[in-house]
Every structure is written in C-alpha cells, then in structure tokens.
matplotlib code that plots the C-alpha trace (Angstrom):
import matplotlib.pyplot as plt

x = [-3.4, -5.9, -7.9, -10.7, -14.0, -17.6, -19.3, -23.0, -23.3, -23.0, -20.9, -18.8, -16.5, -14.8, -12.7, -10.0, -11.7, -9.5, -9.6, -7.4, -8.5, -11.4, -12.5, -15.5, -18.8, -17.6, -16.6, -14.4, -11.8, -11.3, -9.0, -10.2, -9.3, -11.6, -11.5, -13.0, -10.1, -7.5, -6.7, -6.8, -9.3, -10.4, -14.0, -15.3, -18.2, -20.3, -22.6, -26.1, -27.6, -30.1, -33.7, -33.6, -31.4, -32.5, -31.5, -28.8, -28.8, -28.4, -25.7, -23.8, -23.8, -22.4, -19.6, -18.6, -18.4, -15.7, -12.5, -9.5, -5.8, -6.2, -9.3, -9.6, -11.7, -14.9, -16.0, -19.2, -21.5, -23.3, -26.2, -25.6, -28.2, -26.7, -27.9, -24.5, -23.3, -20.1, -18.0, -15.4, -12.5, -8.9, -6.3, -4.2, -0.6, 0.8, -0.4, -2.8, -1.6, -2.2, 0.0, 2.6, 2.9, 2.9, 5.8, 7.8, 6.8, 5.3, 5.9, 8.0, 7.3, 7.9, 5.5, 2.9, 2.9, 2.7, -0.2, -2.0, -2.0, -3.2, -6.0, -7.2, -7.1, -9.3, -11.6, -11.9, -12.9, -15.4, -17.0, -17.4, -20.6, -20.3, -22.2, -20.9, -21.6, -23.1, -21.0, -20.0, -19.1, -17.1, -17.9, -15.4, -11.8, -9.3, -5.8, -7.3, -9.1, -6.0, -3.8, -0.1, 0.7, 4.1, 4.7, 4.3, 0.9, -2.3, -5.5, -8.7, -10.8, -14.0, -16.8, -18.9, -20.5, -22.4, -25.0, -25.5, -27.8, -30.1, -33.7, -33.5, -30.2, -28.8, -26.5, -23.8, -20.6, -18.8, -15.1, -13.9, -11.0, -11.8, -15.5, -16.3, -18.6, -21.5, -21.5, -22.2, -24.9, -26.6, -26.4, -28.0, -30.6, -31.7, -31.3, -34.7, -36.2, -36.5, -40.2, -41.4, -44.8, -43.1, -42.2, -38.8, -40.1, -42.8, -40.6, -41.1, -38.2, -36.0, -35.3, -33.0, -33.5, -30.5, -31.2, -33.8, -33.4, -34.8, -32.4, -33.7, -31.4, -32.9, -31.2, -27.6, -27.0, -28.4, -28.7, -27.8, -29.0, -27.7, -24.2, -23.6, -25.8, -26.2, -27.1, -24.4, -24.5, -23.2, -21.6, -22.5, -20.6, -22.3, -23.4, -20.5, -21.4, -20.8, -17.6, -19.8, -23.6, -23.6, -21.5, -23.5, -22.7, -20.4, -22.1, -21.5, -18.9, -18.2, -18.6, -16.8, -18.9, -22.3, -21.8, -20.7, -23.9, -25.9, -23.8, -25.1, -22.3, -24.4, -25.2, -22.8, -20.9, -17.7, -16.0, -16.9, -14.5, -11.9, -12.0, -11.3, -8.5, -6.9, -7.4, -5.8, -2.8, -2.7, -2.3, 0.2, 2.6, 2.2, 1.5, -1.4, -5.1, -6.8, -9.4, -13.1, -13.9, -16.6, -14.1, -10.7, -8.2, -4.5, -2.8, -0.8, 2.3, 2.3, 3.7, 6.4, 5.8, 8.6, 6.7, 6.8, 4.6, 2.8, 1.9, 0.7, -1.5, -3.1, -3.9, -5.2, -7.4, -8.9, -9.7, -11.6, -14.8, -16.9, -17.3, -17.0, -13.5, -12.3, -11.4, -14.8, -13.6, -10.8, -9.6, -9.0, -7.0, -5.1, -4.3, -3.0, -0.7, 0.6, 1.3, 3.0, 6.3, 4.9, 4.4, 6.8, 10.2, 11.5, 10.2, 12.6, 16.3, 17.1, 17.1, 13.5, 12.4, 8.7, 7.0, 6.1, 2.8, 1.0, -1.5, -3.5, -2.0, -2.4, 0.5, 0.8, 2.0, 4.1, 6.0, 6.9, 5.8, 6.5, 2.9, 1.9, 3.2, 3.7, 2.3, 2.4, 3.5, 7.2, 7.7, 10.3, 11.0, 13.8, 11.3, 9.2, 12.3, 13.4, 9.9, 10.0, 13.5, 12.4, 9.6, 12.1, 14.6, 11.9, 10.9, 14.6, 15.0, 11.9, 13.3, 16.4, 14.3, 15.4, 12.0, 13.0, 14.8, 11.8, 9.5, 11.8, 12.0, 8.2, 7.7, 9.9, 8.0, 4.7, 6.0, 7.3, 4.1, 1.2, -1.3, 0.0, -1.7, 1.2, 3.4, 0.4, -0.5, 3.1, 3.4, 0.1, 1.3, 4.5, 2.7, 0.4, 3.2, 5.0, 2.0, 1.2, -2.4, -4.1, -1.4, -2.0, -5.7, -5.1, -2.5, -5.0, -7.9, -5.8, -4.8, -8.5, -9.7, -7.0, -8.0, -4.7, -6.4, -9.3, -11.1, -9.2, -5.8, -6.8, -7.7, -9.9, -6.8, -5.6, -9.1, -9.2, -5.7, -6.7, -9.8, -8.0, -5.2, -7.7, -9.9, -7.0, -5.9, -9.3, -9.2, -5.9, -7.5, -10.5, -12.8, -14.7, -17.6, -15.3, -13.3, -16.4, -17.3, -13.9, -13.5, -17.0, -15.9, -12.7, -14.5, -17.0, -14.3, -13.9, -11.7, -11.3, -8.6, -9.1, -7.0, -9.8, -12.4, -10.3, -10.0, -13.6, -14.7, -12.5, -13.9, -17.4, -16.8, -15.2, -18.1, -20.5, -21.9, -21.2, -23.7, -22.3, -18.7, -19.6, -21.1, -18.0, -15.9, -17.9, -17.3, -13.6, -13.6, -15.6, -13.1, -10.2, -8.5, -5.7, -6.4, -4.4, -6.6, -9.8, -8.5, -7.5, -11.0, -12.5, -10.2, -11.2, -14.9, -14.4, -12.4, -15.0, -17.7, -15.7, -15.0, -11.4, -10.2, -11.5, -10.0, -6.6, -6.5, -7.2, -4.5, -2.0, -3.0, -2.5, 1.0, 1.8, 0.0, 1.1, 4.5, 3.7, 5.4, 2.5, -0.1, 2.1, 2.5, -1.2, -1.8, 0.9, -0.7, -4.3, -3.3, -1.7, -4.7, -6.9, -4.7, -4.9, -8.7, -8.4, -6.1, -3.3, -0.5, 2.3, 1.0, 0.6, 4.2, 5.4, 3.5, 4.9, 8.4, 7.9, 6.9, 9.9, 12.2, 10.3, 9.6, 12.0, 13.0, 10.9, 7.8, 8.3, 7.4, 4.0, 5.0, 7.7, 5.4, 2.8, 5.6, 6.6, 3.0, 2.9, 6.2, 5.0, 1.7, 3.5, 6.0, 3.0, 1.3, 4.4, 6.7, 9.2, 10.0, 9.5, 13.2, 13.3, 10.2, 11.6, 14.9, 13.0, 11.0, 14.2, 15.8, 12.8, 12.4, 16.1, 15.8, 12.9, 14.9, 18.1, 16.2, 14.7, 11.1, 10.6, 7.5, 6.8, 5.2, 8.2, 10.5, 8.3, 8.0, 11.8, 12.2, 9.8, 11.5, 15.0, 13.6, 12.3, 15.8, 17.4, 19.1, 18.1, 20.5, 19.6, 15.9, 16.4, 18.2, 15.3, 12.7, 14.7, 15.1, 11.4, 10.5, 12.7, 11.2, 7.6, 7.5, 3.7, 3.2, 3.0, 3.6, 7.4, 7.8, 5.4, 7.2, 10.6, 9.3, 8.4, 11.8, 13.7, 11.8, 12.5, 16.2, 16.8, 15.3, 18.4, 20.7, 21.5, 19.0, 21.5, 22.2, 18.7, 17.6, 14.1, 14.0, 14.5, 11.6, 9.5, 10.5, 9.4, 6.2, 5.4, 6.2, 3.9, 1.1, 1.2, 1.0, -1.6, -4.0, -4.3, -4.8, -7.5, -9.3, -9.2, -10.9, -7.9, -7.9, -4.8, -4.9, -1.1, -1.0, -3.1, -0.8, 2.2, 0.6, 0.2, 3.9, 5.0, 2.7, 4.3, 7.7, 6.7, 5.0, 8.1, 10.4, 12.2, 10.9, 10.3]
y = [9.0, 7.9, 10.1, 12.3, 10.6, 11.8, 11.1, 11.0, 14.5, 17.9, 20.5, 23.0, 23.5, 20.1, 19.5, 17.1, 14.1, 11.0, 7.5, 7.1, 3.6, 1.3, -0.5, -2.2, -2.2, -0.5, 2.6, 4.0, 6.8, 9.6, 12.7, 16.0, 19.7, 22.0, 25.3, 27.4, 26.6, 25.7, 22.4, 18.7, 16.6, 13.0, 12.0, 8.7, 7.1, 4.7, 2.5, 2.4, -1.0, 0.6, 1.6, 5.0, 7.7, 9.3, 12.6, 13.1, 16.9, 16.7, 14.1, 15.9, 19.0, 16.9, 15.4, 18.8, 20.3, 17.9, 19.8, 18.0, 17.6, 13.9, 14.0, 14.9, 17.9, 16.9, 19.6, 18.1, 15.1, 15.0, 12.7, 11.5, 10.8, 7.4, 6.3, 6.9, 9.2, 11.2, 12.4, 15.1, 15.3, 16.2, 14.4, 12.7, 12.0, 8.8, 5.2, 3.5, 1.6, -1.8, -0.8, 0.7, -2.5, -4.7, -2.7, -2.0, -4.8, -4.4, -1.1, -0.4, 1.1, 4.7, 4.5, 2.6, 5.1, 8.1, 6.7, 5.3, 8.7, 10.3, 7.8, 8.4, 12.2, 12.0, 9.5, 11.9, 14.7, 12.6, 11.2, 14.6, 16.6, 20.3, 23.2, 22.3, 18.5, 15.7, 13.0, 10.5, 6.9, 5.8, 2.0, 1.1, 1.9, -0.5, -0.3, 0.4, 3.5, 4.9, 6.9, 7.5, 10.9, 12.0, 13.8, 10.5, 11.4, 9.5, 10.6, 8.7, 8.4, 6.9, 8.9, 9.2, 5.8, 7.2, 8.3, 4.9, 2.1, -0.6, -0.8, -4.6, -4.8, -3.2, -0.3, -1.5, -2.3, -5.3, -5.9, -9.2, -8.7, -5.1, -5.1, -5.4, -8.2, -5.9, -4.9, -8.5, -8.7, -5.6, -7.0, -10.4, -8.8, -6.3, -8.5, -8.9, -12.3, -12.7, -13.5, -13.7, -12.2, -9.0, -6.6, -4.9, -1.4, -2.0, -3.7, -2.2, -0.4, -2.8, -1.9, -3.2, -2.4, -0.8, -0.3, 2.4, 3.6, 2.1, 2.3, 2.5, 0.5, 1.4, 4.8, 5.5, 7.9, 6.6, 8.5, 6.2, 8.1, 5.4, 5.6, 8.6, 11.1, 13.2, 11.8, 10.0, 9.8, 6.4, 6.8, 3.5, 1.8, 0.9, -2.6, -4.2, -6.6, -10.0, -11.9, -14.5, -14.1, -12.0, -11.3, -13.4, -14.8, -17.9, -21.2, -23.3, -25.9, -26.9, -26.0, -22.7, -21.1, -21.5, -19.5, -16.4, -16.5, -16.1, -13.4, -9.9, -7.5, -4.4, -1.6, 0.1, 2.8, 4.7, 1.6, 0.0, 2.4, 1.8, -2.0, -1.2, 1.2, -1.6, -4.1, -1.7, -1.3, -5.1, -5.4, -2.6, -4.2, -7.8, -7.6, -10.0, -9.1, -10.3, -13.0, -12.3, -10.8, -13.4, -16.2, -16.7, -14.1, -15.1, -13.5, -10.4, -11.8, -14.8, -12.6, -11.1, -7.5, -5.0, -3.0, -2.8, -4.9, -1.8, -1.0, -4.5, -4.3, -1.1, -2.8, -6.0, -3.9, -2.0, -5.4, -7.0, -8.7, -7.2, -3.4, -2.9, -4.3, -1.9, 1.7, 3.5, 6.7, 7.7, 10.2, 7.2, 5.3, 8.4, 9.0, 5.5, 6.1, 9.4, 7.8, 4.8, 5.8, 5.0, 1.4, 0.6, -1.0, -0.4, 3.1, 4.6, 5.0, 4.6, 1.3, 0.2, 1.3, 1.7, 3.5, 1.2, 2.5, 1.9, -1.0, -3.5, -6.7, -10.2, -11.3, -14.4, -12.1, -9.9, -12.7, -14.6, -15.1, -18.7, -18.9, -18.7, -22.2, -23.7, -27.2, -27.8, -31.3, -31.5, -31.9, -34.3, -32.8, -30.3, -27.8, -27.8, -27.5, -24.5, -23.1, -23.4, -22.0, -18.9, -18.3, -18.6, -16.4, -13.8, -13.8, -13.2, -10.4, -8.7, -8.8, -7.2, -4.5, -5.7, -5.5, -5.6, -8.9, -10.3, -9.5, -11.0, -14.2, -14.3, -13.7, -16.6, -18.8, -17.9, -18.7, -22.0, -23.0, -20.8, -23.1, -22.8, -20.2, -19.6, -17.5, -15.3, -14.7, -14.0, -11.5, -9.8, -9.6, -8.0, -5.5, -4.7, -4.2, -1.9, 0.3, -0.9, -1.5, -1.4, -3.6, -6.2, -6.2, -6.3, -9.1, -11.3, -10.4, -11.2, -14.6, -15.4, -14.3, -16.2, -19.4, -19.7, -19.1, -21.4, -23.3, -26.4, -25.0, -23.0, -24.3, -22.3, -20.6, -19.4, -18.1, -16.2, -14.8, -13.6, -11.8, -10.5, -8.9, -7.4, -6.1, -4.3, -2.9, -1.4, 0.1, 1.9, 3.0, 4.3, 2.1, 0.9, -0.7, -3.1, -3.6, -4.7, -7.0, -8.7, -9.0, -10.3, -13.2, -13.6, -13.9, -16.3, -18.9, -21.9, -21.1, -17.4, -15.7, -12.8, -10.7, -10.9, -10.0, -7.0, -5.6, -6.4, -4.3, -1.4, -1.5, -1.5, 1.5, 3.5, 2.5, 4.1, 0.8, 1.5, -1.0, -3.8, -2.7, -2.8, -6.2, -7.5, -6.0, -8.1, -11.2, -10.4, -10.3, -13.5, -15.2, -14.4, -11.7, -9.8, -6.6, -4.7, -5.8, -5.0, -1.7, -0.7, -1.4, 0.4, 3.4, 3.5, 3.5, 6.3, 8.4, 8.1, 9.0, 12.2, 11.0, 12.1, 12.1, 8.5, 7.4, 9.0, 7.2, 3.9, 4.4, 5.1, 1.7, 0.0, 1.4, -0.3, -3.6, -4.5, -5.3, -5.9, -2.9, -2.5, -2.3, 0.1, 2.3, 2.4, 3.3, 6.1, 7.6, 7.3, 8.9, 11.8, 12.4, 12.3, 14.9, 17.1, 16.8, 18.2, 21.0, 19.6, 20.0, 19.6, 16.2, 15.0, 16.0, 14.2, 11.0, 10.9, 11.5, 8.6, 6.4, 7.3, 6.3, 3.1, 1.7, 0.1, 2.7, 0.9, 1.5, 5.2, 6.7, 7.9, 9.2, 11.3, 12.5, 13.6, 15.4, 17.2, 18.4, 19.7, 21.6, 23.2, 24.2, 25.7, 27.6, 29.1, 30.1, 31.5, 33.4, 34.3, 30.7, 29.5, 28.8, 26.4, 24.5, 24.4, 22.9, 20.2, 19.4, 19.3, 16.8, 14.5, 14.8, 14.0, 10.9, 9.7, 10.4, 8.8, 5.7, 5.3, 5.8, 9.2, 9.7, 12.6, 14.5, 13.9, 15.4, 18.3, 19.1, 18.9, 21.3, 23.7, 23.6, 24.1, 27.1, 28.5, 28.0, 29.8, 26.5, 27.3, 25.2, 21.9, 22.7, 23.4, 20.2, 18.2, 19.9, 19.5, 15.8, 15.4, 17.3, 15.0, 11.9, 13.0, 15.2, 15.4, 16.8, 20.6, 20.9, 20.7, 23.4, 25.6, 25.2, 25.7, 29.0, 30.1, 29.0, 30.8, 34.1, 33.9, 33.0, 35.9, 38.3, 37.6, 39.0, 42.7, 44.3, 44.7, 40.9, 39.5, 37.3, 36.0, 34.4, 30.8, 31.4, 32.5, 29.4, 27.2, 29.1, 28.6, 24.9, 24.6, 26.4, 24.0, 21.0, 22.7, 23.2, 19.5, 19.1, 21.7, 19.7, 16.9, 18.9, 20.2, 23.8, 25.0, 28.5, 28.5, 28.7, 31.9, 33.4, 32.5, 34.1, 37.3, 37.2, 36.7, 39.5, 41.8, 41.0, 42.0, 45.1, 46.1, 45.5, 42.5, 40.4, 41.5]
z = [-41.7, -44.3, -46.7, -45.4, -44.5, -44.1, -40.8, -39.9, -38.6, -40.1, -38.3, -40.3, -37.3, -38.0, -41.1, -42.4, -40.7, -41.0, -39.6, -36.5, -35.4, -36.2, -33.0, -34.4, -32.5, -29.4, -31.4, -34.1, -33.6, -36.0, -35.9, -37.1, -37.0, -35.0, -36.8, -34.1, -31.7, -34.3, -32.7, -33.6, -31.8, -31.6, -32.6, -31.2, -33.0, -31.1, -33.1, -31.7, -31.5, -29.2, -29.2, -27.5, -26.0, -22.8, -21.3, -24.0, -23.7, -19.9, -20.0, -22.8, -20.6, -17.7, -19.8, -21.2, -17.7, -16.6, -16.0, -14.5, -15.1, -15.7, -17.9, -21.6, -22.4, -24.1, -26.6, -28.2, -28.0, -31.3, -32.6, -36.1, -38.8, -39.1, -35.7, -34.0, -31.3, -31.9, -29.0, -29.6, -27.2, -26.8, -28.9, -26.2, -27.3, -26.0, -25.5, -23.2, -20.2, -21.8, -24.7, -22.4, -20.3, -23.4, -24.8, -21.6, -19.3, -15.8, -14.1, -11.1, -7.7, -8.8, -11.8, -9.9, -7.1, -9.5, -11.5, -8.5, -6.9, -10.2, -10.6, -7.1, -7.6, -10.7, -9.0, -6.0, -8.5, -10.3, -7.2, -5.6, -6.3, -6.8, -8.4, -11.9, -11.9, -10.0, -8.5, -11.2, -11.1, -14.2, -14.1, -16.8, -15.6, -17.2, -18.8, -22.2, -20.8, -19.1, -21.4, -20.5, -22.0, -23.3, -20.0, -18.1, -16.6, -16.9, -18.7, -18.0, -21.2, -22.5, -20.8, -23.9, -23.4, -20.5, -23.1, -24.5, -23.4, -24.7, -23.7, -23.7, -21.9, -18.8, -19.5, -17.1, -18.9, -17.6, -18.4, -17.0, -14.6, -13.9, -13.1, -9.4, -8.3, -7.7, -11.4, -12.4, -9.7, -11.0, -14.5, -13.6, -11.4, -14.0, -17.1, -18.7, -19.6, -23.3, -23.8, -27.4, -26.5, -25.2, -27.9, -27.4, -27.7, -25.1, -22.7, -19.2, -17.6, -15.7, -12.1, -9.5, -5.9, -4.3, -0.6, -0.2, -3.7, -6.9, -9.7, -13.2, -15.4, -18.7, -18.6, -19.4, -16.5, -13.2, -9.9, -7.0, -4.0, -1.7, -3.1, -1.0, 0.8, -2.3, -5.7, -7.6, -11.3, -12.6, -16.0, -17.5, -20.3, -23.5, -24.0, -25.8, -28.6, -27.1, -27.4, -25.9, -26.1, -23.0, -19.9, -17.4, -14.1, -14.5, -14.8, -11.7, -12.4, -8.9, -5.2, -5.5, -8.3, -6.8, -3.5, -5.3, -7.4, -4.2, -2.5, -2.1, -3.0, -2.6, -5.1, -7.4, -5.4, -5.3, -4.1, -7.5, -9.3, -6.7, -7.3, -11.0, -10.0, -8.0, -10.8, -13.3, -11.0, -10.6, -14.4, -14.5, -12.0, -13.1, -16.9, -16.3, -16.2, -13.0, -13.3, -13.2, -9.8, -9.0, -9.0, -7.4, -8.4, -8.5, -5.5, -6.5, -4.8, -7.1, -9.9, -7.6, -8.8, -8.5, -5.8, -2.1, 0.2, 1.3, -2.3, -2.7, 0.4, -1.0, -4.3, -2.5, -0.3, -3.3, -4.9, -2.0, -3.2, -0.4, -0.7, 3.1, 3.0, 0.2, 0.4, 0.6, -1.0, -3.3, -0.7, 1.7, -0.9, -1.8, 1.9, 2.2, -0.8, 0.5, 3.9, 2.4, 3.9, 7.3, 6.4, 3.6, 4.0, 0.5, 0.2, 2.8, 2.2, 5.8, 7.6, 8.4, 11.8, 12.1, 14.9, 17.7, 19.3, 22.5, 22.0, 23.9, 22.7, 24.2, 26.5, 24.3, 21.5, 23.7, 25.3, 22.2, 18.6, 19.1, 20.4, 16.7, 16.1, 19.5, 19.6, 15.9, 15.1, 14.2, 10.5, 9.3, 5.9, 5.5, 4.0, 7.1, 9.3, 7.4, 7.8, 11.6, 11.7, 9.8, 12.3, 15.2, 13.5, 12.7, 16.4, 17.4, 14.8, 16.1, 19.6, 18.3, 16.6, 13.2, 11.7, 8.0, 8.7, 10.6, 7.7, 5.1, 7.1, 7.6, 3.8, 3.1, 5.5, 3.9, 0.4, 1.7, 3.4, 2.1, 3.7, 7.2, 9.5, 11.9, 9.7, 8.7, 12.3, 13.3, 10.4, 11.4, 15.0, 13.9, 11.7, 14.6, 17.0, 14.6, 14.2, 10.6, 11.5, 8.1, 6.6, 9.4, 8.6, 4.8, 5.2, 7.1, 4.8, 1.7, 3.2, 3.9, 0.4, -1.3, 0.6, 2.4, 5.8, 6.2, 9.0, 7.8, 8.7, 11.8, 15.2, 17.7, 19.2, 15.7, 14.9, 18.1, 17.5, 14.0, 15.1, 18.2, 16.1, 13.7, 16.5, 18.2, 14.9, 14.4, 17.9, 17.0, 13.8, 15.8, 13.8, 16.8, 15.1, 13.2, 16.3, 18.2, 15.3, 15.2, 19.0, 19.4, 17.1, 19.2, 22.5, 20.9, 20.2, 22.4, 25.4, 24.6, 26.6, 29.0, 26.7, 24.1, 26.7, 27.8, 24.3, 23.6, 26.6, 25.5, 22.0, 23.3, 25.6, 22.7, 20.5, 23.0, 24.3, 27.9, 29.3, 27.3, 28.2, 31.9, 31.5, 29.7, 32.5, 35.0, 32.8, 32.8, 36.6, 36.8, 34.5, 36.9, 34.9, 36.5, 38.5, 35.9, 33.1, 35.0, 36.2, 32.6, 31.3, 34.2, 33.6, 29.9, 30.8, 33.4, 31.0, 28.3, 30.8, 31.6, 35.1, 34.8, 38.4, 38.9, 35.5, 36.4, 39.7, 38.0, 35.3, 38.1, 39.6, 36.3, 36.1, 39.3, 38.4, 34.9, 33.5, 29.8, 27.9, 25.5, 28.2, 30.2, 27.2, 26.6, 30.3, 30.2, 27.1, 28.3, 31.7, 29.9, 27.7, 30.8, 32.5, 29.4, 29.5, 33.1, 31.7, 33.9, 31.4, 34.0, 35.1, 31.5, 30.9, 34.0, 33.3, 29.7, 30.9, 33.4, 30.5, 28.4, 31.3, 32.2, 28.8, 26.3, 23.6, 21.0, 23.1, 23.7, 20.2, 21.0, 24.4, 22.8, 20.0, 22.6, 24.6, 21.4, 20.9, 24.5, 24.0, 20.8, 22.4, 25.4, 23.1, 21.2, 24.5, 26.3, 24.0, 26.7, 27.4, 23.9, 23.2, 26.1, 24.8, 21.3, 22.6, 24.5, 21.3, 19.2, 21.5, 21.4, 17.6, 17.1, 19.3, 17.1, 13.8, 15.1, 16.3, 12.8, 13.9, 12.2, 10.0, 7.6, 10.4, 12.7, 10.1, 9.3, 13.0, 13.3, 10.4, 12.0, 15.4, 13.8, 12.0, 15.2, 16.7, 13.7, 12.5, 8.9, 7.0, 8.6, 8.4, 4.7, 4.1, 5.7, 3.6, 0.4, 1.0, 1.7, -1.4, -3.5, -1.8, -2.3, -5.4, -5.5, -2.0, -1.9, 1.9, 1.6, -1.0, 1.0, 4.3, 2.5, 1.1, 4.6, 5.8, 3.0, 3.6, 7.3, 6.6, 4.3, 6.9, 9.0, 6.3, 5.8, 3.4, 0.6, 0.7, 0.8, -2.1, -2.3, -5.7, -4.4, -2.0, -4.9, -6.9, -4.0, -3.7, -7.4, -7.2, -4.1, -6.0, -8.9, -6.6, -4.3, -7.3, -7.6, -3.9, -4.0, -6.8, -4.3, -1.6, 0.3, 1.7, 3.5, 5.1, 5.2, 1.4, 1.6, 4.1, 2.0, -1.1, 0.9, 1.9, -1.7, -2.8, -0.2, -1.5, -5.0, -3.8, -1.8, -4.8, -3.3, -6.2, -9.7]

ax = plt.figure().add_subplot(projection="3d")
ax.plot(x, y, z, "-o")
ax.set_aspect("equal")
plt.show()
C-alpha cells in the first residue's frame, strides 16, 4: 500500500486512505478504514466530466438498500468538492473474472455452472421490484465487474456509475463484446447532434421512444415502464472516456454491416443484462471476449470449451441478438441451469438416456433420419463420404437407443461440414424426439445466427422441416404463440406436408384460435390426410372445448388408426388427460397401461410418469390401500431409473415412495447422491431431514438420534435463503422448521 492520500470529500469516519488502484478516467480505487464499523472499505472515485447530477440522493439511497449474497454492501455515495463522486463499498478479497481466467485459463463445467447460477440469482434479485428498491437493470455486466472471492463465489460490482451521466451524451455504458445490440441502438438513437449554435448547458433533454414509454436519456437512473409491468430502474454506466472518439454503430464496410444498423432490437430490458451474463460466461469458458454484438460473433463451439453441449446452448440462447430469442427473465435462465441434468450428456454419471416423450412428429422423421439427407448428390471426396457415414451411423445409434453415440456422430458431421443443413436437422430431430425441446430450438437458432443455416444451403423441404421441428418443440413447451408462428412458416413452404398442417391445427387450437384450427382441419382433409391425423386434430379441438366424451371417442379411434409410436403416445396421454377431466381415474389408468404395453419402452416415459402421479394421488386419498398404490408407483419409478430415463423429479418421487414403504436406507442413498450432484439445491437436504426424522421414529426411544436430521435442516436453510431471495416460497420448509423446533422443545435436540 502507498502512503495516505487526501480525497475530495470530508468525512471523519474514514481514515488511513491509500491508493489501491488507479484506473484513469473511469475511476480510481482507494482502500480506507471505516472507524464507525471498524472495517476496511474500498472507495471508488469517478471523475466527473459531466455537467450535472440528477436525483443523486434518491439513487444513493437505492444503491445503499441493495442487500444480496453476491453484491457488495454500499455504505456511502459522497459528492466531492473536486467534482468527483466517491462510492464506499465492501472490500472484496479475490480477483475479478478476467484476471482469474488470464491466470488460470478457461473455466470448466463445474465452475461455469456455479457462477452462472450465482449470476442469475443476483440478476433475479436486481430485476425484482420490492418495498425496499425498484427493479434495477445493471447494463454493464462484464468479467471485470465480476469478482471471484476467496470462497469461490462471485460478487457483482460497479453499481456506483448509476449516478453518473453527461448532459451531452447518453448515460448508457457500452462495453464491446458484452453490450447487447439494443444498447448500441439506444446510444445511436439518443446521441445528440453536435451543433455549434447549441450551448451544451442549454441542450434539450434527449429522449428515445421505447414502446409506449418515453425514456429520458439525460438522467443516470431511468425508469423503463415497458421493461416490465412495474417500473424498472436502469443502472446506467458512466460515459467512458473514448478509446475511440465514441462507441458508435460500426461503419458499413460491406453487405453485412448495413442491415444491423437498420434493425430494431427493442428497448433496454431485463434480457439486456442476460445477454451480458451470457457474454461473460462465453469469456469465462473460452478465454476470448466475444465480438461486438452488432456483428458476427464467433460461435462458442469454435473454441471447444470444456463444458457440456447443454451449457453451451444456454449461453448461446442468452446471447441471441433478438431479445425475444433470449431468456426473458433471470429466473427462466436459472431454471434452465437447474434442469441441465435433463438435457446434458456429460452432466450425468450414468449412461445417457433421455426421457422420450409423446410428441406429434412427422412420419418422415419417425421412419428414418435418412430423410434429412436423402437425395443429396453423392460426394466423391473421402471427407463427404465420412460425413454421410456419420449421419447413417447416428440414425442407427438412435434406433438402438444409443443417444449419446448418435449425438457424438452428429457433432462430428457438423464439424466436418458446417455449411450443410442435413446434420443440423437430424440433430434437432434427435433432440426433439428425446424431449430436449429447448436445446433443439437453440441448436437451430444458433446455426441460423452463425450463418451455417441459410437459404443458400436449404431447399424448401429443409426449410419446412426446420420450422416443423421448432413448432412442435414449442407445442411441447406450451409456447403456443411461437408454435403457431413457426408452423405457419412450415405450411407456407412449397409442397408443405400434411404433417405440418396437422401440427399447425393443433397449435392453433391450443392458442385459442378455434376458428382457424377448424379451417386448417378442413384443409387437412382436403389435402387427403389420413383419418388418424384428422381425428387427432378433431379430438384436440373437442378436448379444448371441454367436449370430453366426444374427444375421448375420437382418441380411441386414433389408437386404432395410427401406427406411428409418437402419435400413438400422444393419443394415449391425451385420452388419459381427458378421462381425468371427466374424473374417470380408472379409465385413465387403464388407457395408460394399454399404452405401456403397446408402445416401445422408449416411448412410455410420460405414460409411466402419469401413472405414478395417479398412484400417489390415490394413496393420499385412500390411506387403507395406500401401500398397494405406493408399490405400483415404486415399480414404475424403478423401471424409469433402470432404463436410464430418470430425471430429478423421478428420483425424488422414488425416494418419497421408498420412505412411505419404510425402505429408509435406499431412500437416504438416493437423496445423498442428489445432494452431492446438485449442491446448491435445498430440496434434497430438506427431504432428507424429513426422512431421517421419520426413520429415527422407528427406533426405541433410547436409541433415537436426530442430530443428522438437524444438520440436514441447517444445510437446507442456508440454501433456501438464497432461493427465497430469488422468489421461492416452500411451505414444506415451514413444516420442517416446526418439526425441528418440536425436537428441541422435547429435548431430543440440544
């Protein structure tokens, strides 16, 4: 440390002020001792090259109110008599993410997953409005602003710049590689014209229209009422003294630069921060900063990062240029991360077996993935022969349920011929059939955004197939508006198949467009579609119209008319749901059991899961016969686990059922393994605490020991606090707390 320095403010609470780091125009860092709290703090000085500060007291209060595990505490925001602003915050031990990667190299899957979850958790906190603060958008997330603490956690810094702006410049900070496209757009739209006759002080407030709201860009903290239903405060970065003169839109140097200049990327929103989160993770796993978002960004896979494909797809989705294609909320991105086991090959220890769900997929995909490249001119080179061989072997591997092998072969094909559409389509079809719907969408979107899938390398059949797959994925994700949009494009292609019309009609019906769905059904009939296809659409419409008896009769017809396993699975599930709507549980159970017997094992996952739900509901309703229901559920769950299709929910349900059947040791083993695999999830410790309390109750009183249950409870509490900060409320935690309190009151715990 250097000798003591004198800063431009007077406050007796701060002493021993020394230089920590001089950063130049963007801010200097000092370390000081805060006497009132007897702690060392960091003081950041931001040099004002600005005319005015607006709402400083209000914004200072906002910053000081921020309280989160992954944010520094801000103690004071002080105005100096030297024209600078001084922000006093926690002294964070560690190094920033950029320094960490420079020193240690790109991070691995474990580190990426941990920090991605933590970034999403703090984003969820900032974006959420509550009684203590408005919703806040950071607008300058980047590796240099993400500290890696000595405990290995992240700490997001640099909120003080929210107070800083220039009257003759927009306050939006733009860091190339990490700023979303809309940030450049806001900058260029709000950038004033430099007219000599217009004095700087008298310059009118610059405004940029953002939907129905008008956003004043002359202030440092900007309410964006159209960013969410309630006001969102955008924490803007200070104007950084230019490395170039400004940070403008790129000058057009060719055909590719000009179109981006004209695109409307929308207003700054929560998705703006999520782009930066994705870009920060991109740097973390590659060691390379992504290019400016307005231009072409090097595909993540180019650097071959040491992370799973599923993690890659999450990062790629976060970095989509169009906001509508990104995660819309931090909670959505966090949910994708927490569910990564359902889509990730490398994340599971067991051999990859994804759940195969009931879907409405074209017969051309169900019959053979050769359709993706059938008719392609034979290539004479060895490279192209290997490419075609990989596609054929991937198709065979999928038929053998060797999904990990199939994906590896398709990955190899894509790397060999990145400009060919067939491997992308076959991969997307595989992801779709294995229930990895979002990854299928992301995989195709990424190929389009990277320029690998273009009109030049896709004929009308390939275009239809791409939109057909995406549309059906959206149906399964219950995003019917996007399903309608994709399938509308599919049926608009030349020579569109009846399969596309069938899916289009189903999407329309589920989107509430019954008249259009009925019209599409008539078109389907006119085009000579099979009776099975037509009856399936008619049954969907009847079911959505609550005409359950008619719908059930039509589903029964479909079961006799179609042979495609995926259409059959869809019909079995839909018929069971319709029966449950009629409160005919017995029929629902019978139809699902028929499906399990008639379908290939890989097509029965959802049927078995629905049967498990029915058994658990019946056990809760009929205590006398509960054991019989639990045993049926156990058998079904074991079949799912042994076949490799188990998800987190499957394993949790199995542990619950085993506990109900007094098979405590096996249930404990399952929960212990889950807790080790997912150390940030409180649910496993919580359920294990319940299990251990129940288990000890079977012992004689003198041999009962509840300390391990209490340890599990305390671990769950620590993890649950962060979940609560992210908006989670779980009544089971309250019940568990009462149980633990009773154990202390009764003297079992001390």
